[in-house]
N, C-alpha and C positions, 0 to 999 in steps of 0.2 A: 441539752448537749447530746443526750442519747437519741433524740429524734433527728437531730442534724446528722449524727453519725450513721443512723439507720438509713436516712435519705441518701447520704453519700455512698454507702454500701450498695443501695439499690441502684443508684446511678451507674456505679462502676460495673455492677452485674449486668445491667442493660447494655452498656457499651460492649462488655465481653460477649454477651449473647449475639449482639449485632455483628461483631467481628467474626464470631464463629459461623453465623449464617452466611455472611459474605464470603468467607474463605471456603466454606463448603459448597457454595453455588457459583464461585467465580469462574469456573471452567465454562459452565453453560451460559453465564452472562456475557463473557467475552465472545464465545462462538456466535450467540444470537446477535450481538451488537455488530460483529464483523459481517455476518451474512445479511441481516435485515437493514441495518443502518448503512452499511457499505454499498449494498445494491441500490438503495434509494438515492444515495449521494451521487454515485457514478453513473446511474442509469445503465448499468451493466451487471450481470449476475456475479455475485461474489459467493464462493462456496469454501467451506472449511471442513476437513475430515474430522479433526479432533483438537481439543485444547486441554492441556494438562498443566496445572499450576500447583506447586506444593504449598499448602497453607502455612507451613512452618516458616519458610523463607521467601516465598513469592517467586521462586525460580521455576521456569517451566518451558514448554514447547508448544507452538502452534504447528500442526501437521497438515500438509497438502492444502495450502491456500491457493485459490485460483481466481483471477479477475478476468472475466470475459470482456470482449470489446463492446462498446456502444453500438447501436444500430448503424448500418451503412458500411461496415468494414468487412473484409473478406477473410482475414486470418482468424484462427480459432480462438485466440485469446490475446490479452495484453500482457499478462504476467501469470506465471505459475511457479510455485516454490514448495519444495518438499518439507523444509524445516525452517522455522523462525524461532530462535532462542529469545526468551524474554525474562526479565528480572524486575518484578514489581515491588515497591515498598508497601508491604501489606498494611502497615499502620496507616498509610495515607488513603487506603480504599474507603474508609468511613468518613473522609473529609471531602470538601468541595473540590480540592485539587489533588488528583491522583498522580503520584510521582513514579515514573517508570525509569528505573536505573539504566536499563540497557535493552535495546532491541537489535538483534543480529539476524539479518536476512541472509541465509546461506545458500549460495549457488542458485539464484533464481533464473528462470528462463523467461526472457523478455522479448516480445515482438513489437517493433516500432513500425507502424504502417502509415503510409501517407495516402489518404483518400482523395476524393475529388476536391474537397474544400479545405481540409485540415488533417493533421495526424490524429491517431487514436488517443495519444496522450493529451493533445490539445482538446479533444472532445471530452475526455475525462475531467480535465481541469475546468472546462467550461460548464460541465454538468454539476460539478461540486460547487462552483461559484454561484450558479443559479439556485442550487438547493440552500446554500447559506444565506442568500439574499444580499442586498446592497450593504447591510451593516456588517457582513462577514460572519453571520451566525448569531444565535442567541447566546448572550453572555451569562445568563443566569443558570445555565445547566452545568453539569460536571465538566471540569477542565482537566487538561493534562500537561505535565512537564515531562519531557523525555531527555534524560541527561546524556545519553549516547545512542545514536542509531547508525548502524553500519550495514552496507550492502556489499557483499564481496563474492568473488569468483562467479560473476554472472555470465550466463550464456545469452548473448544477444543476437537477434535476427532483425533484418529490415525487409520491408515489402512496400510495394506501391500498387496503385489501382490497376495499372496495365499488366501486373504480374499475376493477377487472378488467384491470390492467396499463396503463391509460392514465395519463398524467402531466401535471403542470402545471409551468411553469418558475418558478424562484425565484432571487434573487440569492445568491451565496455569496462572502463576503469572502475576500481572500487570507490564507494561513496561513504563518507563519514560526516555526520552532522552531530553537533554538540549543543546541549542545553536548549533544545527546542521548546519555545514557550516560556522560558524562565523570565525573560525581560518583561513579558506581559502579565506575569503572575498566573500563567496557564493559558492554554488555547483549547478550543473545542476539537473533538475528533475530526470534524470536517476540515478545520484549518490545518490539522496535522496531515490529513490526506493531501491537501494542497501542497504542503511543504515537500512531502515525499514524491508526489507526482512531478512537481517542478524540478526537484533534484535529478530524478531519472531522466526527464525530458532534456535538461541541460547537458547531461553526459551523452545522451543518445544523439542530440543535435550535433555535438562536437565529433561524434564517431562516424556519422554517415552524411553523405551529400546525395539527396535524391536526384539532383541534376546530373551528377556523375553516374548514378545508378541507371538513369534513363539513357544516357549516352552510351554506357557500356552495353545495355540491352540492345540499343539500336545498332551498334557496331557488330554485335554478335549476329543479329538478324541479317545485316549486310553481308557478312562473311558466309553465313549459311546460304543466302541467295546466290552468292557468287559461286559457291561450291556446287550448287544444284545446276546452275547454268553451265558449269564446266563439264558436266556429264553429257551435255548434248552438243559439245563442240566436235 
C-alpha cells in the first residue's frame, strides 16, 4: 500500500511539475505557434509582439498580431489587431484537447483585396486547405475547442487590383462564433484558422461588391475626364 501511495504521490507531483512548466512557458509557446505555424499555414507572414497569459487563471492578451497578404496582392496586410483577449482553461493545457473559453478580437483592421484571380482571404483559405491536406489535417495532434469567439468594432477596407494598393472604407458587422470544434471533439489549429477566415470572408463578401466598386471608379474617371475636357472649351 505504501508503494502504491508513493507511486500515486510521484504521479501527482509529475503532473504538477508538467502543469507548472506549461504555465510558465505558455506565453512563448503560443507566440511561437502563431508566428511559425500561422505563417506556414497561410503562406503569409504572421507576427506577434507579445503574449501574456496569467498561469493562475489562464486569462491574458495577445498584443499586436499582424497577418500579411499572400504573394500577389498589393495592400500591406490582410489583418492587424492591437489586442486579442484570451481565456484558456489551464487544466486542459496538459490534455489532448485544449479548451479556450473565450477569444475576443478587439477593433481589428481588415483589408479585403480582390486580385486578378481571387481575393486575399480566398488565397489564405486555399493555402490553409493545402497545408492541411485532403484529410483536413492530422487528427493525432493537439486539438482545440473554442467556446466563444468574437470579432467586434472592426475597421474594414476594400481594394482591387486596379486600385494599386489604395483602399476604401466599409462597414463590417460584429462576428460571434460559439463552441467551435465541440461537435468534433476538438479541431486542429489549422481548422480553427479556416473557421475564422471563412467567417471574416462571409461578412466581407456581404459588405462590399467589387463590381460596384469598379463601376464607381469608372464613373469617377469619366467625371474627371469630362472636367479636364471642360477646361479646353
